[in-house]
C-alpha positions in Angstrom: 74.8 -78.9 51.8 78.0 -80.4 50.5 77.0 -83.9 51.8 73.5 -83.5 50.5 74.6 -82.3 47.1 77.4 -84.8 46.5 75.3 -87.7 47.9 72.4 -86.7 45.5 74.8 -86.8 42.5 76.2 -90.2 43.5 72.8 -91.7 43.9 71.7 -90.1 40.6 74.7 -91.7 38.9 73.8 -95.1 40.3 70.2 -94.7 39.2 71.2 -93.6 35.7 73.4 -96.7 35.2 70.6 -99.0 36.5 68.1 -97.2 34.3 70.2 -97.9 31.2 70.4 -101.6 31.9 66.8 -101.9 32.9 65.6 -100.1 29.8 67.6 -102.3 27.4 66.9 -105.6 29.2 63.2 -104.7 29.7 62.9 -103.9 25.9 64.8 -107.0 24.8 62.9 -109.4 27.1 59.6 -107.6 26.9 59.3 -107.1 30.6 56.8 -104.2 31.2 57.6 -104.1 35.0 61.3 -103.7 34.4 60.6 -100.9 31.9 58.4 -99.1 34.4 61.3 -99.4 36.9 63.7 -97.9 34.3 61.3 -95.0 33.7 61.0 -94.4 37.4 64.8 -94.4 37.6 64.8 -91.5 35.1 62.3 -89.6 37.2 64.5 -90.3 40.2 67.6 -89.0 38.5 65.8 -85.7 37.6 64.7 -85.3 41.2 68.2 -86.0 42.6 69.9 -83.7 40.2 67.4 -80.9 41.0 68.1 -81.6 44.7 71.8 -81.2 44.0 71.1 -77.9 42.3 69.1 -76.7 45.3 71.9 -77.7 47.6 74.4 -75.7 45.6 72.2 -72.6 45.3 71.5 -72.7 49.0 75.3 -72.9 49.7 75.7 -69.7 47.6 72.8 -68.0 49.4 74.2 -68.9 52.8 77.8 -67.9 51.8 79.1 -71.4 52.6 82.7 -70.7 51.7 83.7 -74.2 52.9 82.9 -75.2 49.3 85.7 -74.3 46.9 83.3 -73.5 44.1 81.3 -71.1 46.3 84.4 -69.4 47.5 85.8 -68.9 44.0 82.6 -67.5 42.5 80.9 -65.3 45.1 81.5 -62.9 48.0 79.4 -61.4 50.8 79.2 -57.9 49.1 77.5 -59.3 45.9 73.8 -58.6 45.4 71.6 -61.6 46.0 70.7 -62.1 42.3 74.3 -62.3 41.3 75.0 -64.7 44.2 72.3 -67.0 42.9 73.4 -66.6 39.3 77.0 -67.4 40.3 76.0 -71.1 40.7 76.2 -71.5 36.9 79.1 -68.9 36.6 81.8 -71.6 36.6 82.4 -74.9 34.8 81.2 -77.2 37.7 78.0 -75.3 38.3 77.3 -74.9 34.6 77.7 -78.6 34.1 75.3 -79.3 36.9 72.8 -76.9 35.4 73.3 -78.7 32.0 72.5 -82.0 33.7 69.5 -80.6 35.5 67.9 -79.3 32.2 68.6 -82.5 30.3 67.3 -84.7 33.1 64.1 -82.7 33.8 63.2 -82.3 30.1 64.0 -86.0 29.5 61.8 -87.0 32.4 59.0 -84.7 31.1 59.3 -86.2 27.6 59.2 -89.7 29.0 56.0 -88.9 30.9 54.3 -87.1 28.0 55.1 -89.9 25.5 54.3 -92.8 27.8 51.2 -93.8 25.9 52.1 -92.8 22.3 55.7 -94.0 21.5 56.1 -97.2 23.6 58.4 -99.0 21.2 60.8 -96.0 21.0 60.7 -95.0 24.7 63.0 -97.8 26.2 65.8 -96.9 23.8 65.1 -93.2 24.1 65.4 -93.6 27.8 68.6 -95.5 27.6 70.2 -92.9 25.3 69.1 -90.0 27.6 70.5 -91.8 30.7 73.8 -92.5 28.9 74.2 -88.7 28.4 73.3 -88.1 32.0 75.7 -90.9 33.1 78.6 -89.1 31.4 77.7 -85.7 33.0 77.2 -87.2 36.4 80.5 -89.1 36.2 82.3 -85.9 35.4 80.5 -84.1 38.3 81.3 -86.8 40.8 84.8 -87.8 39.8 86.5 -84.9 38.0 84.8 -81.6 38.7 82.5 -81.8 41.8 80.9 -78.4 42.7 80.8 -79.7 46.3 84.5 -80.1 46.9 85.5 -78.8 50.4 88.4 -76.5 51.2 90.8 -77.5 54.0 90.5 -74.0 55.5 87.4 -71.9 55.2 88.1 -68.3 54.1 86.2 -65.4 55.7 85.0 -64.3 52.3 85.0 -65.4 48.7 86.8 -64.0 45.6 83.5 -62.9 44.0 82.1 -63.4 40.6 84.1 -62.6 37.5 83.5 -58.9 36.7 82.4 -59.6 33.2 79.6 -61.7 34.6 78.2 -59.0 36.9 75.6 -57.8 34.6 71.8 -58.3 34.1 72.6 -60.3 31.0 74.0 -63.0 33.4 70.5 -63.7 34.5 69.4 -64.7 31.0 72.2 -65.4 28.5 74.1 -68.3 30.2 71.0 -70.2 31.4 69.3 -69.9 28.0 72.4 -70.9 26.1 73.2 -73.9 28.4 69.5 -74.9 28.4 69.6 -74.8 24.6 72.6 -77.1 24.5 71.2 -79.5 27.1 67.6 -79.7 25.6 69.0 -81.1 22.4 69.5 -84.3 24.4 65.8 -85.1 24.1 65.4 -85.0 20.2 68.8 -86.7 19.9 67.7 -89.5 22.2 64.5 -90.1 20.1 66.6 -90.1 16.9 69.0 -92.7 18.3 66.0 -94.8 19.4 64.6 -94.7 15.9 68.0 -95.9 14.5 68.3 -98.6 17.2 64.8 -100.0 16.6 64.7 -99.4 12.9 61.4 -97.6 13.2 62.4 -94.9 10.6 59.0 -93.8 9.4 57.2 -90.7 10.7 56.6 -91.8 14.3 60.0 -90.5 15.6 59.5 -87.2 13.7 56.1 -86.6 15.3 57.7 -87.5 18.7 60.5 -85.0 18.5 59.3 -82.1 16.4 58.2 -80.0 19.3 61.2 -80.9 21.4 63.6 -79.9 18.6 61.6 -76.7 18.1 61.9 -76.0 21.9 65.6 -76.5 21.9 66.1 -74.4 18.8 64.0 -71.5 20.3 65.8 -71.6 23.6 69.2 -71.5 21.9 68.1 -68.8 19.5 66.9 -66.6 22.4 70.2 -67.3 24.2 72.2 -66.1 21.2 70.1 -62.9 20.9 70.3 -62.1 24.6 74.1 -62.7 24.3 74.3 -60.2 21.4 72.5 -57.6 23.6 74.8 -58.3 26.5 77.9 -58.0 24.3 76.6 -54.7 22.9 76.4 -52.9 26.1 79.3 -54.4 28.0 82.3 -55.4 25.7 82.7 -52.0 24.2 83.6 -52.9 20.6 80.7 -50.9 19.3 78.8 -53.9 18.1 76.8 -57.0 19.1 78.7 -59.8 17.4 82.4 -60.1 17.3 82.9 -63.6 15.7 84.4 -64.7 19.0 85.1 -68.5 18.9 82.6 -69.4 21.6 80.0 -67.2 20.0 80.6 -69.0 16.8 80.4 -72.5 18.3 77.0 -71.6 20.0 75.7 -70.5 16.6 76.6 -73.8 14.9 74.0 -76.1 16.5 71.4 -73.4 16.0 72.2 -73.3 12.2 72.0 -77.1 11.9 68.8 -77.4 14.0 67.3 -74.7 11.8 68.1 -76.8 8.8 66.7 -79.9 10.6 63.4 -78.2 11.4 62.9 -77.2 7.7 63.9 -80.6 6.2 61.6 -82.7 8.5 58.7 -80.9 6.8 59.9 -82.5 3.5 60.1 -85.9 5.1 56.6 -85.5 6.6 55.0 -84.4 3.3 57.1 -86.3 0.7 59.0 -89.0 2.5 62.4 -87.5 1.4 65.7 -86.5 3.1 65.6 -89.2 5.7 69.3 -89.7 5.9 69.9 -86.0 5.9 67.5 -85.4 8.8 69.2 -88.0 11.0 72.6 -86.6 10.1 71.5 -83.1 11.0 70.2 -84.3 14.3 73.4 -86.1 15.1 75.4 -83.0 14.0 73.4 -80.7 16.2 73.9 -82.7 19.3 77.6 -83.3 18.5 78.1 -79.5 18.0 76.4 -78.8 21.3 79.0 -81.2 23.0 81.8 -79.7 21.0 80.9 -76.1 22.1 80.8 -77.3 25.7 84.2 -78.9 25.2 85.8 -75.8 23.7 84.6 -73.6 26.6 86.1 -76.0 29.1 89.3 -77.0 27.4 90.7 -73.5 26.9 92.3 -74.4 23.6 90.7 -71.5 21.8 91.2 -68.0 23.2 87.9 -66.3 24.0 86.3 -63.9 26.5 83.8 -66.7 27.2 86.3 -69.6 27.9 87.0 -71.1 31.3 90.6 -71.8 32.3 92.2 -74.9 30.9 91.2 -78.1 32.8 91.0 -81.8 32.5 87.2 -81.6 31.9 87.9 -80.8 28.2 89.5 -84.2 27.6 86.5 -86.0 29.0 84.2 -84.1 26.6 86.5 -84.8 23.7 86.4 -88.6 24.5 82.6 -88.5 24.9 82.2 -86.5 21.6 84.2 -89.1 19.8 82.0 -91.9 21.3 78.8 -90.1 20.2 80.1 -89.7 16.7 81.3 -93.2 16.3 78.1 -94.7 17.6 75.8 -92.3 15.8 77.5 -92.6 12.4 77.8 -96.3 12.8 74.0 -96.6 13.4 73.3 -94.3 10.5 75.4 -96.3 8.1 73.9 -99.6 9.4 70.3 -98.3 8.8 71.0 -96.8 5.3 69.0 -99.4 3.5 65.9 -98.4 5.4 66.4 -94.7 4.9 65.9 -94.5 1.2 63.7 -91.6 0.0 60.2 -92.6 -1.1 60.1 -89.9 -3.8 62.5 -87.8 -5.8 62.6 -84.1 -6.4 60.7 -83.5 -9.6 61.6 -79.9 -10.3 64.0 -77.2 -9.1 61.0 -74.9 -8.7 59.4 -77.2 -6.1 59.0 -76.5 -2.5 61.1 -79.6 -1.6 63.9 -78.3 -3.8 63.7 -74.9 -2.0 64.0 -76.7 1.4 67.0 -78.6 0.1 68.8 -75.5 -1.1 67.9 -73.8 2.2 69.5 -76.8 4.0 72.6 -76.6 1.9 73.0 -72.9 2.5 72.6 -73.3 6.3 75.1 -76.2 6.5 77.4 -74.3 4.2 77.3 -71.3 6.6 77.8 -73.7 9.5 80.9 -75.3 7.8 82.4 -71.9 7.0 82.0 -70.7 10.6 83.3 -74.1 11.9 86.3 -73.9 9.6 87.1 -70.3 10.5 86.8 -70.9 14.2 89.0 -74.0 14.3 91.5 -72.9 11.6 93.9 -72.0 14.4 93.9 -75.6 15.5 94.5 -77.0 12.0 97.3 -74.5 11.4 99.0 -75.6 14.6 98.5 -79.2 13.8 99.7 -79.2 10.2 102.0 -76.1 9.9 103.2 -75.9 13.6 102.1 -72.2 13.9 98.9 -70.7 15.3 97.1 -68.7 12.5 93.7 -67.4 13.4 91.1 -65.7 11.2 89.1 -62.7 12.2 85.9 -60.8 11.3 87.0 -60.0 7.7 87.0 -63.7 6.9 83.5 -64.2 8.1 82.2 -61.0 6.5 83.6 -62.0 3.1 82.6 -65.7 3.3 79.5 -65.9 5.5 78.0 -62.5 4.5 77.3 -63.4 0.8 75.9 -66.8 1.9 73.5 -65.1 4.3 72.3 -62.8 1.5 71.7 -65.8 -0.7 69.7 -67.4 2.2 67.6 -64.2 2.5 67.0 -64.4 -1.3 65.8 -68.0 -1.0 63.6 -67.0 2.0 61.9 -64.5 -0.4 61.2 -67.2 -3.0 60.6 -70.2 -0.8 57.1 -69.3 0.5 55.8 -69.0 -3.1 56.9 -72.4 -4.2 54.4 -75.3 -4.4 55.0 -79.0 -3.7 56.3 -81.1 -6.6 56.3 -78.2 -9.2 55.7 -74.5 -9.4 54.5 -73.0 -12.7 57.0 -70.3 -13.6 54.4 -67.8 -14.8 52.6 -68.1 -11.5 55.8 -67.7 -9.5 56.8 -64.6 -11.5 53.3 -63.1 -11.0 53.6 -63.6 -7.3 57.0 -62.0 -7.2 56.2 -58.9 -9.2 55.5 -56.6 -6.2 58.4 -57.8 -4.1 60.7 -57.5 -7.1 59.4 -54.0 -7.8 60.0 -53.0 -4.2 63.5 -54.5 -4.3 64.4 -52.7 -7.5 63.2 -49.4 -6.1 65.3 -49.8 -3.0 68.4 -50.9 -5.0 68.2 -47.9 -7.3 67.8 -45.5 -4.3 70.6 -47.2 -2.5 73.0 -47.0 -5.4 72.2 -43.3 -5.8 72.7 -42.3 -2.1 74.7 -45.1 -0.4 78.5 -45.1 -0.5 78.6 -48.9 -0.3 76.9 -50.7 -3.2 76.7 -53.9 -1.3 74.4 -52.3 1.2 72.0 -51.3 -1.5 71.9 -54.9 -2.8 71.5 -56.3 0.7 68.7 -53.9 1.6 67.0 -54.8 -1.7 67.1 -58.6 -1.0 65.8 -58.0 2.6 63.0 -55.8 1.3 62.0 -58.5 -1.2 61.9 -61.2 1.4 59.9 -58.9 3.8 57.3 -58.0 1.1 56.8 -61.7 0.2 56.1 -62.5 3.9 53.7 -59.5 4.2 52.0 -60.5 0.9 51.5 -64.1 2.2 49.9 -62.8 5.4 47.7 -60.4 3.5 46.5 -63.1 1.1 45.5 -65.3 4.0 43.7 -62.5 5.8 41.9 -61.5 2.6 40.8 -65.1 2.0 39.4 -65.3 5.6 37.6 -62.0 5.2 35.9 -63.2 2.0 35.0 -66.6 3.6 33.9 -65.5 7.1 33.1 -61.8 6.7 35.6 -60.9 9.5 37.3 -57.6 10.1 41.1 -57.6 9.4 42.2 -58.0 13.0 39.9 -60.9 13.7 40.8 -62.5 10.4 44.5 -62.2 11.2 44.0 -63.8 14.7 42.0 -66.7 13.3 44.5 -67.2 10.5 47.4 -67.6 12.8 45.4 -69.6 15.3 44.3 -72.2 12.8 47.6 -72.3 10.8 50.1 -71.7 13.6 52.9 -73.8 12.0 52.8 -71.9 8.8 52.2 -68.4 10.0 54.3 -68.8 13.1 57.1 -69.7 10.7 56.4 -66.5 8.8 56.6 -64.5 12.0 60.0 -66.0 12.7 61.0 -65.2 9.1 59.8 -61.6 9.6 62.0 -61.4 12.8 65.0 -62.5 10.8 64.3 -59.8 8.2 64.1 -57.1 11.0 67.4 -58.4 12.4 68.9 -58.4 8.9 68.0 -54.7 8.4 69.7 -53.8 11.7 72.8 -55.8 10.9 73.1 -54.4 7.4 72.6 -50.8 8.5 74.9 -50.9 11.5 77.7 -52.5 9.5 77.3 -50.3 6.4 76.7 -46.9 8.1 78.4 -47.0 11.5 80.4 -44.0 12.3 83.2 -44.0 14.9 85.4 -41.2 16.3 87.8 -40.9 19.2 87.8 -37.8 21.4 90.0 -36.5 24.1 88.0 -33.9 25.9 88.2 -31.7 29.0 85.0 -31.0 31.0 82.9 -28.6 28.9 84.5 -29.4 25.6 82.6 -30.8 22.7 83.1 -33.0 19.6 81.1 -33.6 16.4 80.4 -37.0 14.9 78.0 -37.2 11.9 74.9 -35.2 12.6 75.6 -35.3 16.3 77.5 -33.2 18.8 78.6 -34.6 22.2 79.4 -32.3 25.1 81.6 -33.9 27.9 80.4 -32.7 31.3 83.0 -34.4 33.5 83.5 -37.5 35.6 81.5 -38.9 38.5 83.1 -41.2 41.1 80.8 -43.2 43.4 80.6 -46.6 45.2 78.0 -49.3 45.0 77.6 -52.3 47.4 80.4 -54.3 45.5 82.3 -51.9 43.3 83.7 -48.4 42.7 82.2 -46.8 39.6 83.8 -44.1 37.4 81.3 -42.5 35.0 81.7 -40.1 32.1 78.7 -37.8 31.7 78.0 -36.7 28.2 75.2 -34.5 26.7 74.1 -35.4 23.2 72.7 -33.0 20.6 71.3 -33.8 17.2 71.9 -30.7 15.3 70.9 -27.9 17.6 68.3 -30.0 19.5 69.3 -31.5 22.9 68.6 -35.2 22.8 69.6 -36.2 26.4 72.4 -37.1 28.7 74.2 -40.4 28.6 76.7 -42.0 31.1 79.4 -44.5 30.3 80.7 -46.4 33.3 83.8 -48.3 34.4 83.5 -50.7 37.3 86.3 -51.7 39.7 85.4 -54.7 41.9 87.2 -55.9 45.0 89.8 -58.6 44.2 89.6 -57.6 40.5 90.9 -54.0 40.6 93.3 -54.8 37.7 90.4 -56.1 35.6 87.9 -53.2 35.3 84.7 -53.8 33.3 82.5 -51.4 31.4 78.9 -50.6 30.8 78.5 -48.5 27.7 76.5 -45.3 27.5 73.8 -45.9 24.9 71.1 -43.5 23.9 68.5 -44.1 21.2 67.9 -41.0 19.1 65.4 -41.6 16.3 66.7 -44.8 14.8 70.3 -44.2 15.8 72.2 -45.5 18.8 74.6 -42.9 20.2 77.1 -45.3 21.8 79.8 -43.8 24.2 82.8 -45.7 25.6 84.9 -44.4 28.4 88.5 -45.6 27.6 90.8 -43.6 29.8 90.8 -40.5 32.1 93.2 -38.3 34.0 93.2 -36.7 37.4 92.2 -33.3 36.0 89.0 -34.8 34.5 90.2 -35.1 30.9 88.7 -38.2 29.3 89.3 -40.3 26.2 86.0 -41.2 24.7 85.1 -43.4 21.8 81.8 -42.5 20.2 79.8 -44.6 17.7 76.7 -43.8 15.8 75.0 -47.2 15.1 71.9 -46.9 12.9 68.9 -49.3 13.2 70.4 -51.5 15.9 67.1 -51.1 17.7 65.6 -53.2 14.9 67.7 -56.2 16.1 66.1 -56.1 19.5 62.6 -55.6 18.0 63.4 -58.6 15.8 64.3 -60.6 18.9 60.9 -59.8 20.4 59.2 -60.8 17.1 61.3 -64.0 17.1 59.9 -64.8 20.6 56.4 -64.1 19.5 56.9 -66.4 16.5 58.2 -69.3 18.5 55.3 -68.9 21.0 52.9 -69.0 18.0 54.5 -72.2 16.8 53.7 -73.8 20.1 50.2 -72.5 20.3 47.8 -75.5 20.5 45.5 -76.1 17.6 41.8 -75.4 18.2 39.9 -78.6 18.8 37.3 -79.2 16.0 33.7 -78.9 17.3 31.8 -82.1 16.6 28.5 -81.4 14.8 25.8 -83.9 15.5 23.9 -84.8 12.3 20.3 -85.9 13.1 19.2 -89.2 11.6 16.8 -89.0 8.6 13.3 -90.1 9.5 12.1 -93.2 7.6 9.2 -91.3 6.2 11.4 -88.5 4.9 13.7 -91.1 3.3 10.7 -92.6 1.4 9.6 -89.1 0.2 13.1 -88.5 -1.0 
């Protein structure tokens, strides 16, 4: 397996270098045969990288501890699904997975666009292969996953305890695939800059690829929030951890990009902005990968410090220099065809949306990297925590929600103010009602305002759906369900986008409620004792100690009552894995009661069974996970193929009928 995998990577590196040269030379000399050879080289690279992945996975499955990477990440007592997942559980394997996703999606894009974007493809191919060349160079020279140990150990060290969770099966592969898949739209963008074909061709070529990357990364972030919620024990789903933040950045800039390309398609505007956002998105993906592998920022997600980080920093610098250089060189051909005519136009709304998203991205970037700037300029490490993000990013997110309430009601070029106000009357009425109720009953005034904004945005989206359904019912005499289905089917870009917006609003409700109304209490209880928190009573029943195939598990058993009504029993666990006894991990006890999560953390315990328990009441967190499901539904809708128009054959008019007419 080691020889097969390392040989496949070396051959893939050689093919990638050849493909770059063949693509550029074939395009310059107009040699179709050489271009076809370059494209076949890309297919070959994808197959060879997939072969290397297969070899590494088989080495894990067979417990081939001759490989240093396998010995460091797995053990014989691990369940098979964790053994397989361990292949991307370290930096070498995750880089190989990164390369596999980029190469396979790149080869697929090359095949699908072989007849439609022939002038862009050679340079798109060369850019993609240059990315793969860098990754393959690192995998063969610096961090090979197929390095052999001088002595084969009888067993491996096992996977990091924090990674032994069902979230491991979804969060890392989705997040890494999101990073890697941005290679395809970036390659098309660079091809457009190189060739000077800066019209709408390259936008049509990459829209679905950018949407795919954005959707994968978004789902990766949401699954990561779910994983953090039930494992890390801080009572929440987002801790503004540096690596979390850096994964959020390319999603924010790609969200801005997907909105602003609509303006370029419809009005020929924001051309420089779109290419700059595309470059920033790919660069931030590389930067996030660099931070994880350099260890220069402290994070629960980071790998140990290694030389790989320096390679990524050099590559990131090269990407920025080449990308910005090409962008500046092509500035004369990127002038907008029209100007914004009114601040109440849809294009102005998209521009404000972009400014907010990039402003949020900059604030998160600055807060995450402030510790590096402080060390560089003031020779002391000063980091910022959640209070900074809550005070800076929180208001920006509320303004973004407000804009999402107004944006769907704006028209291209100009919106008449009376019409806009008339369309906003019911959403504004709902928002005012919620704000008044909130100010009367909530202790935190900001929560009342935040709920009001979220309600307004939700009502606008519901109103737009209802108007579309009502129009179809009048036109086609369909019942509401059929009308809704036909509406989304025939206008999937618009209404799929509305579904994604609705998902964001659901998530916003969960975030606002869980931050504003969370209750936390610490209890030290003996078996049979109880404690009260809010409307709930928890009764500690005692400890349970048992073994699984790969760990010793200590569990606190807690009965939960809402008032006098028994709601159920919840268990909070601590896991002790072989070789990691000094690094216990947790799995929280979480029970949904109504719309509240009763969240129990086992902190410490004594030999007599006394336990220290942290208990949280987290309202509406379930709405975040429902929002994640709606987000997935919305993205699937965006990819739903448009129905093919049915051709109607019109009979020719008979000569006699023509004379009579």
